[in-house]
N, C-alpha and C positions, 0 to 999 in steps of 0.2 A: 331774658334777651339780654345780652352783654352789651356794654356801651363802648365800644372799641372805634379810635378814631382811625380813619384811613392813614396810611403813610402817606406824606404830602409829597414824597419823591417817587412814587409810584407810576406817574404819567409820563408821558414822552416830552422832552425838552423842545422848545422852538427850533433850536438848531439841528436836533434829531429828525424831526418832521422836515425842515429845510433839505436836509441831506436825502431823505426818501423822496421828496418832490423832486429835487434835482436829478437823481438818479432815474426816477420813472420817466423824465423829460428827455434824458439822454438816450434810454433805451426805445423810448418812442421815436426819436429823431433817427437814429440808426435803422429801425425797422422801417421807416418811411423812406428813407435814402435807399435802402436794398431792395425795396418793393419795385423799383425800376430797373428793367432788364440792362439798360445801357449801364447803370451804376454797378451792378452785379457784376458785369464784364470788366468795368475798370478795377473793382476790387479784385477779381480774380486775377487780372494781368499784373497788379501791383504784388500780389501775393506770390505770383510765379518769379517775378524779378527779385523778389526778397529770398525766395530759396535759392535762385541761381547765384545771388550774391554770397549767400551763406556758404554755398558749395565752393566757390572761388576763394573764400576766405578761409575754411578748412586746408585747401590746397596751397595756398600761400603760407599758412602756418607750418604745415609740414614740410615745405621747402626751406623755410627760415629755420626750422628746427635741425633739420639735416646739415644746413649749412653752418649753423653754429657748433654742431658737433664735431665737423670737420675741421672747422677752424681751431676748436679747442684741441683736438687731437694733434694737429699741426704744430699748434704752439707748446704743447708739451712733450714734443718729440715722437709722436706715434706716427702710424703710416699714413692717417688721415682719413681712413675708410671708418664711417659711422657704424656702432655696434648694433 
């Protein structure tokens, strides 16, 4: 039988155990929150508003890009129509 010492660093550190514990607590809290129908509805509404705002942002970015292209074309003597 060999007489090998176990590596002293093979276990989990206290910080690692704390992170696992905190992560589990967060998952448990989220599950408990979403278990109530009213809260699921509230989260669904928030998700829908976020999707709507993201769509609005995409449209605003397209408009801004088009305006910038037009301004650049006009300032450099072009006809002002974006390519």
